[in-house]
C-alpha positions, 0 to 999 in steps of 0.5 A: 852364575858368576863366582868371585874366586876371592870369596868363593863360598859367599859368591856361590851362596849368593849366585844360588839365591838369584837362581830363578825360573821362567815364569809361566805368566811372563810367557804370552798367551798367544802363538808365537813364530819360531823367531819369536820363540827363540828371541823369548827364550834367549831373554828369559834364559840369558842368565843361565848361559856360561858364555855370552855368545852361547845360544839358549835355543836355535831353530835348529834344536827346536826343529829337531826336538819336534822331529825326535818326538821331545816336543809336539809339532807346531800348529801352522808353524806357530808355537803355543805357551805350552810348547814354550814350557815343554822347551824349558824343561828340555833346556835344563834336561838336555845338560844331564840327560840324553835325548832319548831319556828326555823323550821317555820322560816328557812324552807321558806329559806331552801325551796326557796333559798337552792342550788339556782342558782338565785342572792339570795341564802343562802350565800347572805342572810346570808351575808346581815343579817350579815352586817346589824347586824354589823351596828347596834353595835354603836346603841346597845352599846348606848342603854346598856350604858343608861340602865346601867346609869339608873340603877345606879340611882336606889336604891339611898337612900340605904346604900353602902354596899347593894347598889352596888348589888341591882343596878347591880340587876336592871341593869340585870333585865332591859336587861332581860326585853328587851330580854323578850320583844323581844322574845315575838316579835319574836314569835309573828312574827313567828306565824304571818307567819303561816296560822291559820290551821298551828298554833298549828297543829301537823304535820304527823311526829309529830303525827307518834312519839307520836304513 
């Protein structure tokens, strides 16, 4: 997302309108080896990178996801279309959630719908979620526009030389609070999906790692 500082609001709104998701129809219906997976994800998600030299996913990341039960293990070193869809979910979640929370969130999906023959499978879940999020773009733009205008009304009594940055700081703080509150809500929702005996309980795998 590229932001033009000289025309901040218009640039932000334009960037939001350009946000897109990996389409399930663009993912090959053939199983891929690790190098093919990382190349595909790099190509499809490069627009989300902050810096050009950032990596979307590495072999080490993917191996760790499988090792820590975030991702079903590959079959004969190959990853299916469903693996790539789950990797896409993980890619977006990992910026705001812990690996443990992601595992808790995705485990019921993987266990019930991975390689499912029913009408509900990983592809359908992914497509429906993405369509829902895409429909919210206009509402998101309107909300951010309101936050921006409200922040531009702060520090009205400050000299011009300092006011611009302080208003910018106010805008960033408002957006940060919004993210923080939503992250807390997500964590509480994830905790609510776990039984009391599971919350804070170490798995056998975690215990062995400490031994």
